[in-house]
BAVEXNU-117740 format. One record per atom (N, C-alpha, C, O): residue in three letters; atom name; x, y, z; residue number from 1. Coordinates in pm, 1 decimal. Example, Ala and Ser with C-alpha at 12.3 -4.5 7.8 and 13.67 -1.06 7.14 Angstrom:
<nodes>
+-----+----+----------+----------+----------+-----+
|  aa | at |        u |        v |        w |   i |
+-----+----+----------+----------+----------+-----+
| ALA |  N |   1319.0 |   -569.0 |    780.0 |   1 |
| ALA | CA |   1230.0 |   -450.0 |    780.0 |   1 |
| ALA |  C |   1320.0 |   -330.0 |    780.0 |   1 |
| ALA |  O |   1423.6 |   -331.9 |    846.5 |   1 |
| SER |  N |   1285.0 |   -225.0 |    708.0 |   2 |
| SER | CA |   1367.0 |   -106.0 |    714.0 |   2 |
| SER |  C |   1290.0 |      3.0 |    787.0 |   2 |
| SER |  O |   1340.9 |    113.8 |    803.9 |   2 |
+-----+----+----------+----------+----------+-----+
</nodes>
This chain:
<nodes>
+-----+----+----------+----------+----------+-----+
|  aa | at |        u |        v |        w |   i |
+-----+----+----------+----------+----------+-----+
| UNK |  N |   1256.1 |   -783.1 |   1199.7 |   1 |
| UNK | CA |   1115.9 |   -708.6 |   1172.8 |   1 |
| UNK |  C |   1014.4 |   -792.8 |   1142.6 |   1 |
| UNK |  O |   1019.3 |   -886.4 |   1062.8 |   1 |
| UNK |  N |    915.7 |   -755.1 |   1212.8 |   2 |
| UNK | CA |    763.4 |   -865.9 |   1171.0 |   2 |
| UNK |  C |    722.1 |   -825.5 |   1047.1 |   2 |
| UNK |  O |    732.5 |   -709.1 |   1008.5 |   2 |
| UNK |  N |    670.1 |   -925.6 |    974.8 |   3 |
| UNK | CA |    601.0 |   -917.5 |    852.6 |   3 |
| UNK |  C |    481.6 |   -805.1 |    882.5 |   3 |
| UNK |  O |    446.5 |   -780.0 |    997.8 |   3 |
| UNK |  N |    427.3 |   -744.8 |    774.3 |   4 |
| UNK | CA |    309.4 |   -638.3 |    785.2 |   4 |
| UNK |  C |    210.9 |   -749.7 |    798.8 |   4 |
| UNK |  O |    242.9 |   -867.2 |    780.8 |   4 |
| UNK |  N |     72.2 |   -704.7 |    835.7 |   5 |
| UNK | CA |    -46.9 |   -807.4 |    799.6 |   5 |
| UNK |  C |    -66.7 |   -813.2 |    658.3 |   5 |
| UNK |  O |    -16.3 |   -738.1 |    574.9 |   5 |
| UNK |  N |   -151.9 |   -918.0 |    636.8 |   6 |
| UNK | CA |   -172.8 |   -985.5 |    514.7 |   6 |
| UNK |  C |   -233.8 |   -885.1 |    424.7 |   6 |
| UNK |  O |   -202.2 |   -878.3 |    305.9 |   6 |
| UNK |  N |   -329.7 |   -799.4 |    485.6 |   7 |
| UNK | CA |   -407.4 |   -713.3 |    410.8 |   7 |
| UNK |  C |   -343.9 |   -590.4 |    374.7 |   7 |
| UNK |  O |   -391.3 |   -512.0 |    292.5 |   7 |
| UNK |  N |   -218.4 |   -571.0 |    446.7 |   8 |
| UNK | CA |   -129.4 |   -466.0 |    397.2 |   8 |
| UNK |  C |    -45.0 |   -501.6 |    293.9 |   8 |
| UNK |  O |    -19.6 |   -425.9 |    200.2 |   8 |
| UNK |  N |     14.4 |   -649.2 |    310.2 |   9 |
| UNK | CA |     62.0 |   -669.9 |    190.2 |   9 |
| UNK |  C |      6.9 |   -663.2 |     65.9 |   9 |
| UNK |  O |     68.5 |   -611.9 |    -27.5 |   9 |
| UNK |  N |   -148.6 |   -729.0 |     49.1 |  10 |
| UNK | CA |   -227.8 |   -720.4 |    -53.2 |  10 |
| UNK |  C |   -222.0 |   -575.8 |   -106.7 |  10 |
| UNK |  O |   -199.4 |   -554.0 |   -225.7 |  10 |
| UNK |  N |   -244.2 |   -470.4 |    -10.1 |  11 |
| UNK | CA |   -274.9 |   -339.3 |    -39.2 |  11 |
| UNK |  C |   -127.7 |   -286.7 |   -150.4 |  11 |
| UNK |  O |   -133.5 |   -216.0 |   -251.0 |  11 |
| UNK |  N |     -6.0 |   -350.7 |    -87.4 |  12 |
| UNK | CA |    115.4 |   -331.7 |   -155.5 |  12 |
| UNK |  C |    116.7 |   -370.6 |   -300.8 |  12 |
| UNK |  O |    167.9 |   -307.1 |   -392.9 |  12 |
| UNK |  N |     52.1 |   -484.9 |   -306.6 |  13 |
| UNK | CA |     44.5 |   -567.4 |   -457.8 |  13 |
| UNK |  C |    -58.9 |   -486.0 |   -528.6 |  13 |
| UNK |  O |    -31.0 |   -462.5 |   -646.2 |  13 |
| UNK |  N |   -166.0 |   -439.9 |   -486.6 |  14 |
| UNK | CA |   -243.1 |   -351.2 |   -552.5 |  14 |
| UNK |  C |   -167.7 |   -239.3 |   -606.6 |  14 |
| UNK |  O |   -167.2 |   -231.7 |   -729.5 |  14 |
| UNK |  N |   -114.9 |   -166.1 |   -552.9 |  15 |
| UNK | CA |    -46.1 |    -47.3 |   -605.8 |  15 |
| UNK |  C |     65.8 |    -96.3 |   -709.8 |  15 |
| UNK |  O |     73.1 |    -35.3 |   -816.5 |  15 |
| UNK |  N |    153.2 |   -202.9 |   -684.9 |  16 |
| UNK | CA |    239.0 |   -266.0 |   -766.3 |  16 |
| UNK |  C |    164.1 |   -297.3 |   -889.4 |  16 |
| UNK |  O |    217.0 |   -273.0 |   -997.9 |  16 |
| UNK |  N |     49.0 |   -347.6 |   -883.2 |  17 |
| UNK | CA |     -1.8 |   -423.3 |  -1035.9 |  17 |
| UNK |  C |    -56.9 |   -304.6 |  -1099.3 |  17 |
| UNK |  O |    -40.0 |   -308.9 |  -1221.2 |  17 |
| UNK |  N |   -126.1 |   -184.4 |  -1052.8 |  18 |
| UNK | CA |   -177.6 |    -73.7 |  -1111.7 |  18 |
| UNK |  C |    -73.3 |      8.5 |  -1145.0 |  18 |
| UNK |  O |   -107.4 |    100.1 |  -1219.8 |  18 |
| UNK |  N |     76.7 |      6.0 |  -1105.5 |  19 |
| UNK | CA |    163.0 |     71.6 |  -1171.4 |  19 |
| UNK |  C |    215.5 |     26.1 |  -1323.6 |  19 |
| UNK |  O |    282.4 |     92.7 |  -1402.7 |  19 |
| UNK |  N |    165.6 |   -103.0 |  -1337.6 |  20 |
| UNK | CA |    208.2 |   -169.7 |  -1484.8 |  20 |
| UNK |  C |     53.7 |   -195.8 |  -1551.4 |  20 |
| UNK |  O |     37.6 |   -167.5 |  -1670.2 |  20 |
| UNK |  N |    -32.6 |   -237.4 |  -1490.6 |  21 |
| UNK | CA |   -165.0 |   -272.5 |  -1579.5 |  21 |
| UNK |  C |   -297.7 |   -184.1 |  -1510.0 |  21 |
| UNK |  O |   -300.2 |   -115.8 |  -1407.6 |  21 |
| UNK |  N |   -394.5 |   -212.0 |  -1599.5 |  22 |
| UNK | CA |   -506.5 |   -151.7 |  -1560.4 |  22 |
| UNK |  C |   -590.8 |   -282.4 |  -1518.1 |  22 |
| UNK |  O |   -561.1 |   -396.4 |  -1554.0 |  22 |
| UNK |  N |   -708.4 |   -246.4 |  -1430.2 |  23 |
| UNK | CA |   -792.7 |   -377.5 |  -1408.8 |  23 |
| UNK |  C |   -954.8 |   -314.1 |  -1472.5 |  23 |
| UNK |  O |   -976.6 |   -206.5 |  -1528.3 |  23 |
| UNK |  N |  -1039.3 |   -412.7 |  -1443.0 |  24 |
| UNK | CA |  -1144.9 |   -367.0 |  -1507.8 |  24 |
| UNK |  C |  -1236.7 |   -248.4 |  -1452.6 |  24 |
| UNK |  O |  -1324.9 |   -185.4 |  -1511.1 |  24 |
| UNK |  N |  -1191.1 |   -238.0 |  -1328.5 |  25 |
| UNK | CA |  -1236.0 |   -114.0 |  -1243.8 |  25 |
| UNK |  C |  -1192.3 |     16.8 |  -1266.1 |  25 |
| UNK |  O |  -1243.2 |    116.5 |  -1215.1 |  25 |
| UNK |  N |  -1070.4 |     14.8 |  -1364.8 |  26 |
| UNK | CA |  -1022.9 |    148.9 |  -1362.8 |  26 |
| UNK |  C |  -1074.9 |    227.8 |  -1453.7 |  26 |
| UNK |  O |  -1114.7 |    175.9 |  -1558.0 |  26 |
| UNK |  N |  -1085.7 |    364.7 |  -1435.5 |  27 |
| UNK | CA |  -1160.2 |    464.3 |  -1516.1 |  27 |
| UNK |  C |  -1083.7 |    504.9 |  -1635.7 |  27 |
| UNK |  O |   -962.2 |    485.0 |  -1632.8 |  27 |
| UNK |  N |  -1143.1 |    565.6 |  -1753.9 |  28 |
| UNK | CA |  -1069.8 |    613.5 |  -1846.8 |  28 |
| UNK |  C |   -960.4 |    710.9 |  -1795.5 |  28 |
| UNK |  O |   -847.3 |    712.9 |  -1844.1 |  28 |
| UNK |  N |  -1003.6 |    796.9 |  -1687.7 |  29 |
| UNK | CA |   -909.7 |    878.8 |  -1638.3 |  29 |
| UNK |  C |   -774.4 |    819.8 |  -1551.2 |  29 |
| UNK |  O |   -678.4 |    884.8 |  -1509.8 |  29 |
| UNK |  N |   -797.2 |    698.0 |  -1540.6 |  30 |
| UNK | CA |   -693.1 |    636.4 |  -1452.6 |  30 |
| UNK |  C |   -714.7 |    612.5 |  -1316.4 |  30 |
| UNK |  O |   -642.0 |    541.5 |  -1247.0 |  30 |
| UNK |  N |   -831.2 |    681.5 |  -1271.9 |  31 |
| UNK | CA |   -857.0 |    657.7 |  -1138.0 |  31 |
| UNK |  C |   -936.6 |    537.8 |  -1114.1 |  31 |
| UNK |  O |  -1030.5 |    508.2 |  -1188.0 |  31 |
| UNK |  N |   -894.8 |    453.4 |   -991.9 |  32 |
| UNK | CA |   -925.6 |    311.7 |   -961.4 |  32 |
| UNK |  C |   -991.5 |    303.5 |   -826.8 |  32 |
| UNK |  O |   -920.6 |    355.7 |   -740.7 |  32 |
| UNK |  N |  -1110.2 |    252.3 |   -778.6 |  33 |
| UNK | CA |  -1139.0 |    243.2 |   -638.8 |  33 |
| UNK |  C |  -1052.6 |    163.1 |   -570.0 |  33 |
| UNK |  O |  -1026.4 |    192.8 |   -453.4 |  33 |
| UNK |  N |  -1001.7 |     63.6 |   -622.7 |  34 |
| UNK | CA |   -894.4 |    -45.9 |   -577.1 |  34 |
| UNK |  C |   -781.1 |     11.3 |   -527.1 |  34 |
| UNK |  O |   -733.1 |    -24.2 |   -419.4 |  34 |
| UNK |  N |   -726.6 |    110.5 |   -606.6 |  35 |
| UNK | CA |   -613.4 |    209.7 |   -581.9 |  35 |
| UNK |  C |   -633.6 |    270.6 |   -450.9 |  35 |
| UNK |  O |   -564.3 |    252.0 |   -350.9 |  35 |
| UNK |  N |   -761.7 |    364.1 |   -465.2 |  36 |
| UNK | CA |   -823.6 |    412.8 |   -334.4 |  36 |
| UNK |  C |   -812.1 |    366.3 |   -228.0 |  36 |
| UNK |  O |   -767.0 |    440.7 |   -140.9 |  36 |
| UNK |  N |   -838.8 |    260.8 |   -200.7 |  37 |
| UNK | CA |   -884.4 |    180.1 |    -92.0 |  37 |
| UNK |  C |   -736.8 |    142.3 |    -51.1 |  37 |
| UNK |  O |   -697.5 |    163.6 |     63.6 |  37 |
| UNK |  N |   -643.7 |     77.0 |   -162.2 |  38 |
| UNK | CA |   -501.6 |     32.3 |    -88.5 |  38 |
| UNK |  C |   -457.6 |    143.8 |    -29.4 |  38 |
| UNK |  O |   -433.2 |    145.8 |     91.2 |  38 |
| UNK |  N |   -440.2 |    264.3 |   -119.4 |  39 |
| UNK | CA |   -366.9 |    392.2 |    -24.4 |  39 |
| UNK |  C |   -425.9 |    402.4 |     94.9 |  39 |
| UNK |  O |   -355.2 |    388.2 |    194.6 |  39 |
| UNK |  N |   -556.3 |    427.0 |    108.2 |  40 |
| UNK | CA |   -621.5 |    450.4 |    231.6 |  40 |
| UNK |  C |   -557.5 |    344.0 |    353.9 |  40 |
| UNK |  O |   -518.9 |    385.9 |    463.0 |  40 |
| UNK |  N |   -554.5 |    206.6 |    315.2 |  41 |
| UNK | CA |   -537.7 |    122.1 |    399.4 |  41 |
| UNK |  C |   -374.7 |    119.0 |    446.0 |  41 |
| UNK |  O |   -332.0 |     81.1 |    555.0 |  41 |
| UNK |  N |   -306.7 |    163.4 |    346.4 |  42 |
| UNK | CA |   -152.1 |    179.2 |    378.3 |  42 |
| UNK |  C |   -124.5 |    302.4 |    449.6 |  42 |
| UNK |  O |    -33.9 |    305.6 |    532.9 |  42 |
| UNK |  N |   -197.7 |    407.3 |    422.6 |  43 |
| UNK | CA |   -180.6 |    534.4 |    533.7 |  43 |
| UNK |  C |   -223.3 |    502.5 |    654.2 |  43 |
| UNK |  O |   -148.8 |    525.8 |    749.3 |  43 |
| UNK |  N |   -362.9 |    437.3 |    677.9 |  44 |
| UNK | CA |   -371.3 |    420.5 |    808.1 |  44 |
| UNK |  C |   -276.5 |    324.0 |    890.5 |  44 |
| UNK |  O |   -250.9 |    345.3 |   1009.0 |  44 |
| UNK |  N |   -229.1 |    222.1 |    823.4 |  45 |
| UNK | CA |   -138.9 |    131.4 |    903.7 |  45 |
| UNK |  C |     12.6 |    232.8 |    913.6 |  45 |
| UNK |  O |     69.0 |    246.4 |   1022.2 |  45 |
| UNK |  N |     56.9 |    287.3 |    808.2 |  46 |
| UNK | CA |    155.7 |    350.8 |    879.3 |  46 |
| UNK |  C |    154.8 |    476.9 |    998.4 |  46 |
| UNK |  O |    236.9 |    507.1 |   1085.0 |  46 |
| UNK |  N |     34.5 |    529.1 |    963.0 |  47 |
| UNK | CA |     19.9 |    642.4 |   1085.9 |  47 |
| UNK |  C |      7.1 |    553.5 |   1220.5 |  47 |
| UNK |  O |     72.1 |    594.7 |   1316.7 |  47 |
| UNK |  N |    -70.1 |    435.5 |   1237.8 |  48 |
| UNK | CA |    -78.9 |    345.0 |   1358.1 |  48 |
| UNK |  C |     71.1 |    306.6 |   1397.5 |  48 |
| UNK |  O |    120.7 |    311.7 |   1510.0 |  48 |
| UNK |  N |    133.8 |    265.4 |   1272.8 |  49 |
| UNK | CA |    274.0 |    221.3 |   1315.1 |  49 |
| UNK |  C |    364.6 |    359.7 |   1375.3 |  49 |
| UNK |  O |    427.1 |    352.2 |   1481.1 |  49 |
| UNK |  N |    361.6 |    459.0 |   1308.4 |  50 |
| UNK | CA |    416.5 |    590.4 |   1378.4 |  50 |
| UNK |  C |    382.5 |    607.2 |   1500.1 |  50 |
| UNK |  O |    470.4 |    605.7 |   1586.2 |  50 |
| UNK |  N |    258.9 |    625.2 |   1531.7 |  51 |
| UNK | CA |    188.2 |    650.7 |   1644.9 |  51 |
| UNK |  C |    240.0 |    537.4 |   1754.1 |  51 |
| UNK |  O |    260.8 |    575.7 |   1869.3 |  51 |
| UNK |  N |    261.0 |    399.6 |   1719.6 |  52 |
| UNK | CA |    302.8 |    318.0 |   1808.7 |  52 |
| UNK |  C |    435.7 |    308.2 |   1859.6 |  52 |
| UNK |  O |    470.6 |    245.7 |   1959.7 |  52 |
| UNK |  N |    528.1 |    395.2 |   1758.9 |  53 |
| UNK | CA |    665.0 |    393.8 |   1807.2 |  53 |
| UNK |  C |    736.1 |    314.1 |   1701.3 |  53 |
| UNK |  O |    857.7 |    309.5 |   1719.6 |  53 |
| UNK |  N |    688.6 |    244.9 |   1586.8 |  54 |
| UNK | CA |    732.0 |    160.1 |   1521.7 |  54 |
| UNK |  C |    852.1 |    231.0 |   1417.2 |  54 |
| UNK |  O |    882.3 |    350.3 |   1418.0 |  54 |
| UNK |  N |    909.7 |    128.0 |   1330.6 |  55 |
| UNK | CA |   1014.7 |    183.3 |   1245.5 |  55 |
| UNK |  C |    967.2 |    283.2 |   1158.3 |  55 |
| UNK |  O |    846.2 |    306.0 |   1155.8 |  55 |
| UNK |  N |   1055.7 |    354.9 |   1076.3 |  56 |
| UNK | CA |   1003.2 |    445.1 |    976.3 |  56 |
| UNK |  C |    917.5 |    389.9 |    867.6 |  56 |
| UNK |  O |    955.9 |    335.6 |    764.0 |  56 |
| UNK |  N |    804.9 |    410.4 |    904.0 |  57 |
| UNK | CA |    680.1 |    334.2 |    840.7 |  57 |
| UNK |  C |    647.2 |    441.4 |    688.5 |  57 |
| UNK |  O |    581.8 |    399.2 |    593.2 |  57 |
| UNK |  N |    690.5 |    541.7 |    692.8 |  58 |
| UNK | CA |    661.0 |    628.1 |    580.0 |  58 |
| UNK |  C |    705.9 |    598.2 |    452.5 |  58 |
| UNK |  O |    652.7 |    633.7 |    347.3 |  58 |
| UNK |  N |    845.4 |    505.0 |    471.6 |  59 |
| UNK | CA |    930.0 |    480.6 |    338.4 |  59 |
| UNK |  C |    928.3 |    320.4 |    327.7 |  59 |
| UNK |  O |    987.6 |    276.2 |    229.2 |  59 |
| UNK |  N |    886.9 |    254.6 |    388.4 |  60 |
| UNK | CA |    906.7 |    110.9 |    372.6 |  60 |
| UNK |  C |    779.5 |     69.9 |    300.3 |  60 |
| UNK |  O |    668.1 |    108.2 |    336.2 |  60 |
| UNK |  N |    802.8 |    -14.0 |    191.6 |  61 |
| UNK | CA |    701.7 |    -72.6 |    109.9 |  61 |
| UNK |  C |    681.8 |   -201.8 |    138.4 |  61 |
| UNK |  O |    774.9 |   -280.6 |    121.5 |  61 |
| UNK |  N |    552.3 |   -247.8 |    188.5 |  62 |
| UNK | CA |    513.4 |   -355.2 |    262.6 |  62 |
| UNK |  C |    534.8 |   -498.6 |    186.2 |  62 |
| UNK |  O |    566.7 |   -607.9 |    233.0 |  62 |
| UNK |  N |    505.0 |   -457.9 |     48.8 |  63 |
| UNK | CA |    510.0 |   -578.3 |    -57.9 |  63 |
| UNK |  C |    653.5 |   -625.5 |    -80.4 |  63 |
| UNK |  O |    681.7 |   -745.1 |    -86.7 |  63 |
| UNK |  N |    756.9 |   -512.4 |    -94.0 |  64 |
| UNK | CA |    856.3 |   -563.5 |   -136.4 |  64 |
| UNK |  C |    956.8 |   -544.2 |    -34.7 |  64 |
| UNK |  O |   1070.0 |   -590.1 |    -49.7 |  64 |
| UNK |  N |    916.1 |   -466.6 |     87.2 |  65 |
| UNK | CA |   1011.8 |   -462.6 |    203.3 |  65 |
| UNK |  C |   1161.1 |   -400.3 |    180.3 |  65 |
| UNK |  O |   1251.2 |   -412.0 |    263.4 |  65 |
| UNK |  N |   1175.5 |   -326.2 |     44.1 |  66 |
| UNK | CA |   1295.6 |   -259.6 |     16.0 |  66 |
| UNK |  C |   1318.6 |   -120.2 |     35.1 |  66 |
| UNK |  O |   1414.1 |    -59.5 |    -13.4 |  66 |
| UNK |  N |   1213.8 |    -61.7 |    119.2 |  67 |
| UNK | CA |   1238.8 |     96.3 |    160.5 |  67 |
| UNK |  C |   1175.9 |    184.2 |     34.4 |  67 |
| UNK |  O |   1185.8 |    306.9 |     37.9 |  67 |
| UNK |  N |   1115.8 |    122.5 |    -69.0 |  68 |
| UNK | CA |   1069.9 |    227.1 |   -161.6 |  68 |
| UNK |  C |    925.2 |    243.7 |   -116.6 |  68 |
| UNK |  O |    852.5 |    162.9 |    -58.9 |  68 |
| UNK |  N |    899.7 |    376.2 |   -159.7 |  69 |
| UNK | CA |    746.3 |    413.4 |   -110.8 |  69 |
| UNK |  C |    660.8 |    421.9 |   -229.6 |  69 |
| UNK |  O |    541.2 |    448.7 |   -217.8 |  69 |
+-----+----+----------+----------+----------+-----+
</nodes>
């Protein structure tokens, strides 16, 4: 299987980071614009991959490649 684009890998890393830490843009309620952007990028990529008939893009984690969402 081909590697996902670099921007998609970075989006996965952003989500991984925010599961453990907060960045300077994280709000007091936990919302972060970086997380919102990363989720949007991953959603669009998965939808395009599904539309193109790719592998099960709904469960593959691009940063780890271990099948976790």
